[in-house]
Kinemage of the C-alpha trace (Angstrom):
@kinemage 1
@onewidth
@group {chain A} dominant
@subgroup {mainchain}
@vectorlist {calphas} color= white
{ca met a 1} P -77.688 181.179 -93.424
{ca lys a 2} L -78.884 180.349 -89.917
{ca lys a 3} L -78.573 176.771 -88.522
{ca his a 4} L -81.873 175.237 -87.475
{ca ile a 5} L -83.482 172.013 -86.344
{ca ala a 6} L -87.165 171.582 -87.197
{ca leu a 7} L -88.751 170.071 -84.184
{ca leu a 8} L -91.417 167.853 -85.860
{ca gly a 9} L -94.204 165.621 -84.434
{ca ala a 10} L -95.018 166.000 -80.799
{ca pro a 11} L -92.056 167.699 -78.970
{ca pro a 12} L -91.680 167.973 -75.216
{ca ser a 13} L -94.130 170.317 -73.639
{ca asn a 14} L -91.456 172.813 -72.556
{ca leu a 15} L -90.719 173.664 -76.167
{ca gly a 16} L -94.210 174.179 -77.211
{ca gly a 17} L -93.602 172.775 -80.690
{ca met a 18} L -91.503 175.803 -81.678
{ca val a 19} L -88.692 175.735 -84.278
{ca cys a 20} L -85.393 176.278 -82.583
{ca asn a 21} L -83.041 178.752 -84.512
{ca glu a 22} L -79.422 179.272 -83.468
{ca ser a 23} L -77.058 181.801 -84.978
{ca arg a 24} L -73.931 181.132 -86.857
{ca pro a 25} L -71.288 179.343 -84.790
{ca glu a 26} L -68.354 181.463 -83.653
{ca glu a 27} L -65.473 181.838 -86.126
{ca gly a 28} L -63.026 178.793 -86.106
{ca ser a 29} L -65.787 176.417 -84.974
{ca ala a 30} L -65.194 172.826 -86.299
{ca phe a 31} L -68.896 172.244 -87.074
{ca pro a 32} L -69.091 172.466 -90.845
{ca leu a 33} L -71.957 173.188 -92.871
{ca val a 34} L -72.312 169.732 -94.386
{ca ile a 35} L -73.032 168.389 -90.893
{ca his a 36} L -75.870 170.877 -90.564
{ca leu a 37} L -77.239 169.921 -94.022
{ca thr a 38} L -77.111 166.265 -93.268
{ca ile a 39} L -79.134 166.690 -90.100
{ca val a 40} L -81.681 169.004 -91.752
{ca met a 41} L -82.100 166.593 -94.756
{ca val a 42} L -82.513 163.594 -92.713
{ca gly a 43} L -84.819 165.518 -90.248
{ca leu a 44} L -84.861 164.905 -86.483
{ca gln a 45} L -88.359 164.022 -85.165
{ca ile a 46} L -88.160 164.262 -81.505
{ca asp a 47} L -90.450 162.608 -78.946
{ca ser a 48} L -90.179 160.448 -75.980
{ca gly a 49} L -89.737 157.314 -77.842
{ca leu a 50} L -86.500 155.340 -78.912
{ca ile a 51} L -84.448 156.094 -81.831
{ca ser a 52} L -85.985 154.528 -84.809
{ca ile a 53} L -86.682 154.946 -88.470
{ca gln a 54} L -90.205 155.406 -89.677
{ca glu a 55} L -91.594 154.094 -93.016
{ca gln a 56} L -92.230 157.453 -94.515
{ca ser a 57} L -90.496 159.885 -96.787
{ca pro a 58} L -88.505 161.928 -96.024
{ca val a 59} L -86.943 159.772 -93.408
{ca tyr a 60} L -87.189 161.011 -89.788
{ca ile a 61} L -85.181 159.823 -86.977
{ca gln a 62} L -86.774 159.745 -83.564
{ca ala a 63} L -84.442 160.548 -80.812
{ca ser a 64} L -84.886 159.244 -77.177
{ca cys a 65} L -84.413 162.672 -75.664
{ca leu a 66} L -84.241 166.341 -76.952
{ca glu a 67} L -81.456 166.979 -74.478
{ca phe a 68} L -79.017 164.767 -76.631
{ca val a 69} L -79.626 166.728 -79.685
{ca arg a 70} L -79.446 170.137 -78.013
{ca met a 71} L -76.145 169.195 -76.327
{ca phe a 72} L -74.292 167.949 -79.501
{ca tyr a 73} L -75.883 170.194 -82.018
{ca leu a 74} L -76.798 173.490 -80.443
{ca gln a 75} L -74.030 173.242 -77.876
{ca val a 76} L -76.011 174.573 -75.126
{ca pro a 77} L -76.100 173.004 -71.627
{ca cys a 78} L -79.217 171.266 -70.365
{ca pro a 79} L -80.265 168.651 -67.785
{ca ile a 80} L -79.738 165.106 -68.682
{ca glu a 81} L -82.585 162.657 -67.731
{ca pro a 82} L -81.306 159.428 -66.135
{ca arg a 83} L -82.759 157.266 -69.115
{ca cys a 84} L -80.367 159.256 -71.379
{ca tyr a 85} L -77.125 158.216 -69.726
{ca ala a 86} L -76.835 154.907 -71.742
{ca thr a 87} L -77.432 156.689 -75.006
{ca met a 88} L -75.082 159.603 -73.965
{ca his a 89} L -71.946 157.587 -72.908
{ca arg a 90} L -72.159 155.620 -76.064
{ca tyr a 91} L -71.401 158.736 -78.306
{ca trp a 92} L -69.868 161.175 -75.874
{ca gln a 93} L -66.070 161.252 -76.063
{ca pro a 94} L -64.816 164.604 -74.746
{ca lys a 95} L -61.614 164.613 -76.522
{ca lys a 96} L -63.270 164.650 -79.905
{ca ser a 97} L -65.162 167.526 -81.472
{ca ile a 98} L -68.797 167.719 -81.791
{ca glu a 99} L -68.519 167.280 -85.515
{ca cys a 100} L -67.003 163.736 -85.074
{ca thr a 101} L -69.534 162.801 -82.404
{ca val a 102} L -72.540 163.834 -84.338
{ca leu a 103} L -71.288 162.331 -87.540
{ca gln a 104} L -70.560 158.975 -85.824
{ca phe a 105} L -74.037 159.229 -84.510
{ca leu a 106} L -75.603 159.551 -88.024
{ca lys a 107} L -73.301 156.936 -89.469
{ca gln a 108} L -74.292 154.331 -86.942
{ca tyr a 109} L -77.945 154.752 -87.154
{ca arg a 110} L -77.764 154.933 -91.077
{ca lys a 111} L -75.907 151.631 -90.808
{ca ala a 112} L -78.429 150.277 -88.393
{ca tyr a 113} L -81.601 151.088 -90.205
{ca leu a 114} L -80.726 151.826 -93.760
{ca thr a 115} L -78.401 148.980 -94.720
{ca lys a 116} L -79.554 147.220 -97.674
{ca phe a 117} L -80.010 143.343 -97.276
{ca ala a 118} L -82.939 142.212 -99.467
{ca arg a 119} L -82.257 139.819 -102.253
{ca ile a 120} L -84.244 139.305 -105.266
{ca phe a 121} L -84.699 135.659 -106.510
{ca tyr a 122} L -86.633 134.199 -109.522
{ca ser a 123} L -86.769 130.470 -108.714
{ca gln a 124} L -89.659 128.838 -107.161
{ca phe a 125} L -87.981 127.927 -103.896
{ca gly a 126} L -84.970 130.129 -103.959
{ca glu a 127} L -82.604 127.866 -105.617
{ca asp a 128} L -80.937 130.707 -107.494
{ca val a 129} L -79.897 132.263 -103.997
{ca val a 130} L -78.051 128.919 -103.357
{ca leu a 131} L -76.620 129.103 -106.884
{ca arg a 132} L -75.363 132.588 -106.255
{ca ser a 133} L -73.441 131.470 -103.342
{ca leu a 134} L -71.857 128.432 -105.087
{ca ile a 135} L -70.818 130.258 -108.261
{ca gly a 136} L -69.539 133.246 -106.456
{ca lys a 137} L -68.607 136.148 -108.815
{ca gln a 138} L -68.336 134.009 -111.975
{ca lys a 139} L -69.535 136.375 -114.646
{ca arg a 140} L -69.776 133.905 -117.585
{ca gly a 141} L -70.905 130.209 -117.755
{ca val a 142} L -72.990 127.657 -119.611
{ca tyr a 143} L -76.262 126.190 -118.148
{ca val a 144} L -78.759 123.548 -119.382
{ca asp a 145} L -82.277 124.114 -118.109
{ca val a 146} L -84.496 121.056 -118.635
{ca gly a 147} L -88.245 121.584 -117.996
{ca cys a 148} L -87.541 125.453 -118.035
{ca phe a 149} L -91.241 126.454 -117.959
{ca his a 150} L -90.990 130.221 -118.119
{ca pro a 151} L -88.190 132.612 -119.079
{ca lys a 152} L -88.366 134.491 -115.761
{ca arg a 153} L -90.952 133.175 -113.430
{ca phe a 154} L -89.594 130.295 -111.240
{ca ser a 155} L -86.698 130.151 -113.270
{ca asn a 156} L -83.498 128.810 -111.786
{ca thr a 157} L -81.243 130.323 -114.696
{ca tyr a 158} L -82.694 133.771 -115.166
{ca phe a 159} L -80.335 135.327 -112.864
{ca leu a 160} L -77.527 133.676 -114.532
{ca tyr a 161} L -78.834 134.923 -117.865
{ca arg a 162} L -78.933 138.545 -116.502
{ca arg a 163} L -75.407 138.113 -115.228
{ca gly a 164} L -74.188 137.309 -118.845
{ca trp a 165} L -74.396 133.492 -118.803
{ca arg a 166} L -75.957 131.698 -121.788
{ca gly a 167} L -77.027 128.164 -122.356
{ca ile a 168} L -79.832 125.697 -123.526
{ca asn a 169} L -83.409 125.858 -122.322
{ca ile a 170} L -85.588 122.782 -123.102
{ca asp a 171} L -89.277 122.193 -122.644
{ca met a 172} L -91.657 119.756 -124.057
{ca glu a 173} L -94.419 122.327 -124.990
{ca glu a 174} L -93.867 124.508 -127.867
{ca his a 175} L -95.824 127.622 -126.528
{ca lys a 176} L -93.535 127.672 -123.593
{ca ile a 177} L -90.367 127.802 -125.682
{ca ala a 178} L -92.047 130.535 -127.781
{ca leu a 179} L -91.737 132.763 -124.525
{ca phe a 180} L -88.026 132.096 -124.443
{ca asn a 181} L -87.555 132.999 -128.199
{ca ile a 182} L -89.144 136.479 -127.051
{ca ala a 183} L -87.453 137.185 -123.669
{ca arg a 184} L -84.121 135.177 -123.714
{ca arg a 185} L -83.025 135.149 -127.386
{ca gly a 186} L -79.385 134.917 -126.407
{ca asp a 187} L -80.158 131.201 -125.285
{ca his a 188} L -80.606 128.117 -127.507
{ca asn a 189} L -84.024 127.250 -126.985
{ca val a 190} L -85.342 123.744 -127.870
{ca thr a 191} L -88.758 122.039 -127.744
{ca ala a 192} L -88.280 118.322 -126.724
{ca ala a 193} L -89.186 115.770 -124.242
{ca val a 194} L -86.126 114.436 -122.516
{ca ser a 195} L -85.851 110.778 -121.347
{ca asp a 196} L -83.641 107.748 -121.259
{ca val a 197} L -86.497 105.692 -122.925
{ca ser a 198} L -87.085 105.350 -126.542
{ca gln a 199} L -90.850 104.547 -126.701
{ca pro a 200} L -93.408 107.413 -127.494
{ca leu a 201} L -94.590 109.293 -124.209
{ca tyr a 202} L -97.756 111.439 -123.702
{ca ile a 203} L -97.919 115.145 -122.391
{ca ser a 204} L -100.093 115.113 -119.266
{ca thr a 205} L -101.331 118.869 -118.585
{ca lys a 206} L -104.239 120.616 -117.135
{ca arg a 207} L -104.105 123.733 -119.222
{ca ala a 208} L -101.926 125.842 -121.349
{ca his a 209} L -98.730 127.103 -119.542
{ca ala a 210} L -99.542 124.876 -116.597
{ca leu a 211} L -96.695 124.422 -114.021
{ca glu a 212} L -97.383 120.758 -113.540
{ca ser a 213} L -97.094 119.440 -117.135
{ca ala a 214} L -95.666 115.816 -116.950
{ca leu a 215} L -94.798 112.905 -119.290
{ca ser a 216} L -96.778 109.721 -118.993
{ca ile a 217} L -97.082 106.341 -120.830
{ca asp a 218} L -100.873 106.657 -120.797
{ca ala a 219} L -102.062 107.256 -124.375
{ca val a 220} L -105.200 108.975 -122.875
{ca ala a 221} L -103.071 111.660 -121.181
{ca gly a 222} L -102.440 113.996 -124.122
{ca ala a 223} L -100.317 114.628 -127.211
{ca glu a 224} L -97.720 112.125 -128.122
{ca val a 225} L -94.056 112.989 -128.126
{ca ile a 226} L -90.944 111.013 -129.118
{ca pro a 227} L -88.304 111.675 -126.221
{ca arg a 228} L -84.688 112.470 -126.882
{ca thr a 229} L -81.763 111.998 -124.674
{ca leu a 230} L -79.993 115.040 -123.035
{ca thr a 231} L -76.782 114.230 -124.672
{ca ser a 232} L -78.249 114.277 -128.253
{ca ile a 233} L -79.737 117.830 -127.477
{ca ile a 234} L -76.480 119.178 -126.269
{ca asp a 235} L -74.635 117.593 -129.288
{ca glu a 236} L -77.037 119.273 -131.743
{ca ser a 237} L -76.660 122.720 -129.987
{ca pro a 238} L -73.948 125.372 -130.200
{ca tyr a 239} L -72.636 123.982 -126.892
{ca arg a 240} L -71.498 120.729 -128.247
{ca asn a 241} L -68.447 119.496 -126.268
{ca ala a 242} L -68.601 122.585 -124.023
{ca ser a 243} L -68.058 122.502 -120.135
{ca ile a 244} L -71.498 122.647 -118.366
{ca asp a 245} L -71.509 124.621 -115.282
{ca val a 246} L -75.119 124.102 -114.223
{ca leu a 247} L -77.763 121.658 -115.164
{ca ser a 248} L -81.153 122.379 -113.759
{ca val a 249} L -83.811 119.668 -114.067
{ca asp a 250} L -87.633 119.952 -113.207
{ca ala a 251} L -89.406 117.323 -115.079
{ca glu a 252} L -92.293 116.703 -112.620
{ca gly a 253} L -91.283 113.114 -111.488
{ca his a 254} L -89.304 112.388 -114.697
{ca asp a 255} L -86.067 113.969 -113.429
{ca ile a 256} L -84.148 110.429 -112.796
{ca asn a 257} L -84.996 109.628 -116.596
{ca val a 258} L -83.479 112.964 -117.675
{ca leu a 259} L -80.476 112.620 -115.616
{ca arg a 260} L -79.993 108.967 -116.826
{ca ser a 261} L -80.053 110.166 -120.419
{ca leu a 262} L -76.817 112.290 -120.060
{ca asp a 263} L -73.411 110.870 -120.994
{ca tyr a 264} L -71.253 111.881 -117.907
{ca ser a 265} L -68.157 110.769 -119.629
{ca arg a 266} L -68.644 113.756 -121.893
{ca tyr a 267} L -70.600 116.174 -119.924
{ca arg a 268} L -70.142 116.674 -116.264
{ca pro a 269} L -72.004 119.731 -114.901
{ca arg a 270} L -70.345 121.343 -111.903
{ca ile a 271} L -73.675 121.836 -110.300
{ca val a 272} L -76.947 119.897 -110.665
{ca ile a 273} L -80.322 120.774 -109.515
{ca ala a 274} L -83.059 118.050 -109.533
{ca glu a 275} L -86.564 117.718 -107.971
{ca val a 276} L -87.323 115.089 -105.510
{ca leu a 277} L -90.895 115.236 -104.155
{ca thr a 278} L -90.387 114.166 -100.575
{ca lys a 279} L -90.404 115.556 -97.131
{ca arg a 280} L -88.114 113.354 -95.085
{ca ile a 281} L -84.361 113.329 -95.357
{ca glu a 282} L -84.217 109.597 -95.063
{ca glu a 283} L -86.381 109.355 -98.284
{ca val a 284} L -84.159 111.809 -100.045
{ca leu a 285} L -80.970 109.873 -99.182
{ca thr a 286} L -82.603 106.720 -100.674
{ca ser a 287} L -84.205 108.300 -103.854
{ca asp a 288} L -83.143 107.227 -107.260
{ca val a 289} L -81.934 110.800 -107.906
{ca his a 290} L -79.623 110.947 -104.946
{ca val a 291} L -78.143 107.529 -105.398
{ca trp a 292} L -77.542 108.160 -109.180
{ca leu a 293} L -75.789 111.443 -108.660
{ca ser a 294} L -73.830 110.205 -105.523
{ca gln a 295} L -72.448 107.380 -107.622
{ca arg a 296} L -71.041 109.745 -110.136
{ca gly a 297} L -69.396 111.867 -107.829
{ca tyr a 298} L -71.752 114.524 -106.730
{ca leu a 299} L -72.216 115.829 -103.128
{ca leu a 300} L -75.507 117.115 -101.782
{ca arg a 301} L -75.081 120.728 -100.786
{ca ser a 302} L -78.527 122.015 -100.473
{ca trp a 303} L -82.255 121.155 -100.179
{ca thr a 304} L -84.834 123.766 -100.904
{ca ile a 305} L -88.366 122.412 -100.313
{ca cys a 306} L -88.414 120.097 -103.442
{ca ser a 307} L -85.082 120.776 -105.148
{ca leu a 308} L -81.811 119.089 -104.363
{ca ile a 309} L -78.657 120.977 -105.293
{ca tyr a 310} L -75.427 118.877 -105.990
{ca val a 311} L -71.982 120.045 -106.539
{ca leu a 312} L -69.227 117.973 -108.251
{ca glu a 313} L -66.733 116.671 -105.811
{ca asp a 314} L -63.015 117.644 -106.605
């Protein structure tokens, strides 16, 4: 098998776009076939630009100069232009074999351009990215999601469900809970309005599956509901007296009433997410939600647009 490098794209004029073929190295050469295959599979597209990865398949690496590749791969002497010295001295180590030098070159550029760093999040404002940092590698846990809305879209707890956590999802609209009974059957899903008040409330919504559905005392708003406390809902679930790791509340302005309906002497979630619709930190620190949770030993750790994320202080 002959070693070769396909000179793709627009090579320097002195090569005329030809494919360079070199015969098999001398016996005893330290340049193994795997290095050759790696270079051919990756593909070296050579032009006068800097080394970069193009968004096409297969992936091509543009080298800053043809001389660099010829010296280290073909092992033939050639003139070095001044602009190549910075690149050359970074990889040229005379005491090391060409095999090590080329392999180092490929590894470093793979690390620079092909490192995976994207993160998927399901929450509306990335709350589950913060949660991932706070819970670490914990594989099992219990959550309570009040105002859960949708089993995946804008969900603060879906990534926990995928990890193996289970818990309670609560929403006051039955058609939303019906989706949870389909997509998250491992959870305990409840249709209920949650509040610390005992009087009838009314659902205010613009349409079915609306994100902004809220509770109102105005009888004209919509369907009447009798609210329940969060403590009573947990007590009537399979998680009665269980340790709650995450409590997520999104009740469209009714969050403080949901938080007040929980008996903290029995249930003390390690992490609490609640919504405060304000843009100034001064208003956050004086809000009912912040004051209520601070008085019960919670420390504000993060603020993502509308959501405040608290952790229970040790």
